[in-house]
Each structure stands twice: as C-alpha cells, then as structure tokens.
C-alpha positions as CSV (number, residue, x, y, z in Angstrom):
1,M,102.8,91.7,158.7
2,V,104.9,92.6,155.6
3,V,101.7,92.8,153.5
4,E,100.0,95.2,155.8
5,N,103.1,97.4,155.9
6,A,103.3,97.4,152.1
7,I,99.7,98.3,151.8
8,G,100.1,101.1,154.3
9,I,103.2,102.5,152.4
10,V,101.4,102.3,149.0
11,L,98.3,104.1,150.6
12,V,100.5,106.8,152.0
13,L,102.3,107.3,148.7
14,L,99.0,107.5,146.8
15,T,97.6,110.1,149.1
16,P,99.2,113.2,147.5
17,V,98.2,111.9,144.1
18,A,94.6,111.5,145.2
19,L,94.5,114.9,146.9
20,I,95.9,116.7,143.9
21,Y,93.6,114.8,141.5
22,A,90.6,115.7,143.6
23,W,91.5,119.4,143.7
24,V,92.1,119.5,139.9
25,C,88.9,117.6,139.2
26,Y,87.0,119.9,141.5
27,F,88.1,123.1,139.7
28,T,87.8,121.6,136.2
29,P,84.5,122.7,134.9
30,A,82.1,119.9,134.3
31,D,79.1,120.6,132.1
32,K,77.0,117.7,133.5
33,E,77.5,118.5,137.2
34,P,75.4,121.4,138.5
35,R,76.9,123.6,141.1
36,G,74.8,122.9,144.2
37,W,75.0,121.6,147.7
38,R,77.1,118.6,146.6
39,S,79.8,120.8,145.3
40,R,79.9,122.8,148.5
41,V,80.1,119.6,150.6
42,T,82.9,118.3,148.3
43,L,84.8,121.5,148.7
44,L,84.5,121.4,152.5
45,S,85.6,117.8,152.7
46,L,88.5,118.5,150.4
47,A,89.5,121.5,152.4
48,L,89.3,119.6,155.7
49,A,91.5,116.7,154.3
50,S,94.1,119.2,153.1
51,L,93.9,121.0,156.5
52,A,94.8,117.7,158.2
53,A,98.0,117.5,156.1
54,V,98.9,121.1,156.9
55,L,98.3,120.3,160.6
56,W,100.9,117.6,160.4
57,L,103.5,120.1,159.2
58,E,102.5,122.5,161.9
59,M,102.8,119.8,164.6
60,M,106.2,118.7,163.5
61,T,107.6,122.3,163.5
62,R,106.3,123.0,167.0
63,L,107.1,119.5,168.5
64,P,108.5,119.9,172.0
65,G,111.9,118.5,172.6
66,A,112.6,115.3,174.5
67,D,115.6,113.2,175.2
68,W,114.6,109.6,174.4
69,R,117.8,108.2,175.9
70,T,117.2,109.5,179.4
71,G,113.4,109.8,179.2
72,A,113.4,113.5,180.0
73,G,110.3,115.2,178.5
74,V,109.2,112.1,176.6
75,A,105.8,111.9,178.4
76,H,105.1,115.6,177.6
77,Q,106.1,115.1,173.9
78,V,103.9,112.0,173.5
79,A,100.9,113.6,175.2
80,W,101.4,116.7,173.0
81,E,101.5,114.6,169.8
82,Y,98.5,112.6,171.0
83,A,96.4,115.7,171.5
84,R,97.3,117.0,168.0
85,M,96.6,113.5,166.5
86,R,93.2,113.3,168.0
87,T,92.3,116.7,166.5
88,A,93.6,115.7,163.1
89,F,91.7,112.4,163.2
90,G,88.6,114.2,164.1
91,V,89.0,116.6,161.1
92,L,89.7,113.6,158.8
93,L,86.7,111.7,160.1
94,L,84.5,114.7,159.5
95,A,86.0,115.1,156.0
96,F,85.4,111.4,155.3
97,V,81.8,111.5,156.4
98,L,81.0,114.7,154.5
99,N,82.7,113.3,151.4
100,L,80.2,110.5,151.2
101,F,77.5,113.2,150.5
102,G,79.6,115.1,147.9
103,R,80.1,114.7,144.2
104,P,80.1,111.0,143.2
105,R,83.1,111.4,141.0
106,L,85.3,112.6,143.9
107,I,84.2,110.3,146.7
108,L,86.9,107.7,146.1
109,P,89.9,110.1,145.8
110,I,88.9,112.1,148.8
111,A,88.2,109.0,150.9
112,L,91.6,107.6,149.9
113,A,93.2,110.9,150.8
114,C,91.5,110.9,154.2
115,I,92.6,107.3,155.0
116,G,96.1,107.8,153.7
117,T,96.6,111.1,155.7
118,A,95.4,109.3,158.8
119,S,97.8,106.4,158.1
120,F,100.6,108.9,157.6
121,W,99.8,110.7,160.9
122,L,99.8,107.3,162.7
123,F,103.0,106.0,161.1
124,S,105.0,109.2,161.4
125,T,104.2,109.8,165.1
126,M,104.7,106.4,166.5
127,P,107.5,106.3,169.1
C-alpha cells in the first residue's frame, strides 16, 4: 500500500515537469522532424492534457458547498465532482490515445502527463 502511494505521489509530482518539457520540446525547432500530421496530433494531445489540468482549477473554484459533519449537500457535491471528473478523464483518455500517433520523441512525456493528471484528479477529489 505504501509503495503504491509513493508511486502515485512521484507520478503526480513529475506531471508538471513532463508537461512543461513537452511544450518546450514541441516549440523547439527540430531540423529532422518535418511539420506534418504528427505535429498537429501532438499539439492537439498536448493541448487536451493541459486543458484537463485547467479544468481541475475551474472545478475547484466552482465547487458547491457541503457540510460534511451534518451531511447537508454532500450528495450534490459528490455528484457534481463526479460529472466533472468523467469529463476530465474523457479528455485525458482522448489525449492519451491521440498522443500515441504523435511525434515519437514526445509520446512518453505526454503519456506521463495524462496519467499523472488523471491520478491528481482522482487523489484530490476523493472524499
């Protein structure tokens, strides 16, 4: 149990590094890599992975209130979070699948960012 938690924490901490690395590498000109459909797919998957992180910020700022001591509003808050989490996981899954068809050099960092963002969503919204 401790090992899984440590792996999850390391994964979540490496996510911003992987995302920043992928953005920097994407916009760094590479002479060998032609600008084609792989670059467009990579940009789309990178944008979707970043969008999921921004959606987390949006969700936390608009989270409906609930009193966890008395239980008032808890069901509404959990249902609201679940709906946002399903949307974010769908976006991350799409980014992950598209990433597999993108630039080979950026497949691993974007995949790590997708998995780490999904883990962060899951860990931060657990009751």
